[in-house]
C-alpha positions in Angstrom: 86.8 79.1 89.6 89.2 81.9 88.4 89.6 85.0 90.5 88.1 88.0 88.9 90.8 90.6 88.0 90.3 93.8 89.9 91.1 97.2 88.4 91.5 100.6 89.9 92.3 103.9 88.3 95.2 106.1 89.3 92.8 108.7 90.6 91.2 106.1 93.0 94.4 106.3 95.1 96.0 109.7 94.3 97.0 111.8 97.3 98.0 115.4 97.6 99.2 117.1 100.7 100.9 120.2 101.8 103.4 121.2 104.5 105.1 124.5 105.6 108.9 124.5 106.0 109.7 125.4 109.6 113.2 126.3 111.0 113.5 122.8 112.5 113.2 121.3 109.0 116.1 123.4 107.6 119.8 123.3 107.6 122.1 126.3 108.4 121.6 127.6 104.8 117.9 128.1 105.4 116.9 125.3 103.0 115.0 122.1 103.9 117.0 119.0 104.7 116.8 116.4 101.9 116.0 113.7 104.5 112.9 115.6 105.5 111.7 115.7 101.9 112.5 112.0 101.5 110.5 111.2 104.6 107.5 113.2 103.4 107.8 111.5 100.0 107.8 108.0 101.6 104.8 108.8 103.7 102.6 110.1 100.9 103.7 107.2 98.6 102.8 104.7 101.3 99.3 106.3 101.6 98.8 105.9 97.8 100.0 102.3 97.8 97.7 101.3 100.7 94.8 103.0 99.0 95.5 101.2 95.8 96.0 97.7 97.1 93.6 98.0 100.2 96.3 96.2 102.3 99.4 97.1 104.2 102.1 98.3 101.8 105.8 98.7 102.4 108.6 100.5 100.6 110.8 98.1 98.6 113.0 100.7 96.9 113.4 104.3 96.0 114.4 104.1 92.3 115.2 107.7 91.7 115.0 111.0 93.6 116.0 114.3 92.0 116.4 117.5 94.0 115.8 120.1 91.4 115.4 123.4 93.2 115.9 124.4 96.9 113.0 124.8 99.3 113.3 127.6 101.9 112.0 128.2 105.4 108.5 129.6 105.1 107.8 127.9 101.7 104.8 125.7 101.3 105.6 122.2 100.0 103.0 120.5 97.9 103.4 116.7 97.4 101.3 114.9 94.7 101.6 111.1 94.4 99.9 108.5 92.3 100.3 105.0 91.0 102.3 104.8 87.8 102.6 101.1 87.3 101.3 97.8 88.8 102.9 94.3 88.7 101.5 91.3 90.5 102.3 92.2 94.1 104.3 95.5 93.6 103.6 98.9 92.3 105.5 102.1 91.3 104.4 105.3 92.9 105.4 108.6 91.4 105.8 111.6 93.7 106.1 115.3 92.5 107.2 117.9 95.0 106.6 121.6 94.4 107.6 124.6 96.4 105.3 127.5 96.7 106.1 131.0 97.9 102.9 131.7 99.9 103.0 135.5 99.3 103.4 135.2 95.5 101.6 131.9 95.2 104.1 130.9 92.6 104.9 127.2 92.3 108.2 125.6 91.2 109.1 121.9 90.7 111.5 121.1 93.5 111.8 117.3 93.7 110.5 114.1 92.0 110.8 110.5 93.0 109.8 107.0 92.1 109.2 104.4 94.8 108.3 100.7 94.6 105.9 99.2 97.2 104.7 95.7 97.9 101.3 95.0 99.2 101.2 92.6 102.2 98.5 90.3 103.6 97.8 89.8 107.3 100.6 87.3 107.5 103.1 89.8 106.0 103.3 87.9 102.7 103.1 89.6 99.3 99.5 89.9 98.1 98.1 90.2 94.5 97.0 93.8 94.0 94.5 95.4 91.6 95.6 96.1 88.1 95.8 99.7 86.9 93.1 101.0 84.6 94.6 103.7 82.5 92.1 106.5 81.7 94.1 109.3 80.2 97.0 109.9 77.9 99.1 111.2 80.8 98.5 107.9 82.7 99.4 105.9 79.7 102.7 107.9 79.3 103.5 107.4 83.0 102.8 103.7 82.8 105.0 103.2 79.7 107.8 105.1 81.4 107.4 103.1 84.5 107.6 99.9 82.4 110.9 101.0 81.1 112.2 101.7 84.6 111.0 98.2 85.8 112.7 96.5 82.9 115.9 98.6 83.4 116.0 97.6 87.1 115.5 93.9 86.3 118.2 94.0 83.6 120.7 95.7 86.0 120.0 93.1 88.7 120.6 90.3 86.3 123.9 91.9 85.2 125.0 92.3 88.8 124.1 88.7 89.7 126.2 87.4 86.8 129.3 88.9 88.3 
């Protein structure tokens, strides 16, 4: 008997969280260390991946991370993450990081990143994960863009291996 294909929507696993930048998070310029932001990105992306696949999920790669604007001590940091794309055992998680001045309540895009995770079974082997049911034009756009990134990564790896 064939396994029934499971589907989940992006909203089924989307996570949003918020931090405040404290002096211990910052460098001598008063801006947050990039490594702190990367850590928070990896944590929220892992939560999304585990929610989507209902298994342990581990980071395979961070495809791209862009630091767009500085985040200062006292700023609120809002992280939003969701599944963009699903393969057989892996998935791409997109993370948007915004900074917010708490007095003015004005938000600004600060960082964005794309991470690939693999779902693991109890024996730490890759496990088949639910497909992504696309429910909005934005989800379809993100999925198509992620497909391009997946293809680009595969093409690059093939070129590197041929050397």
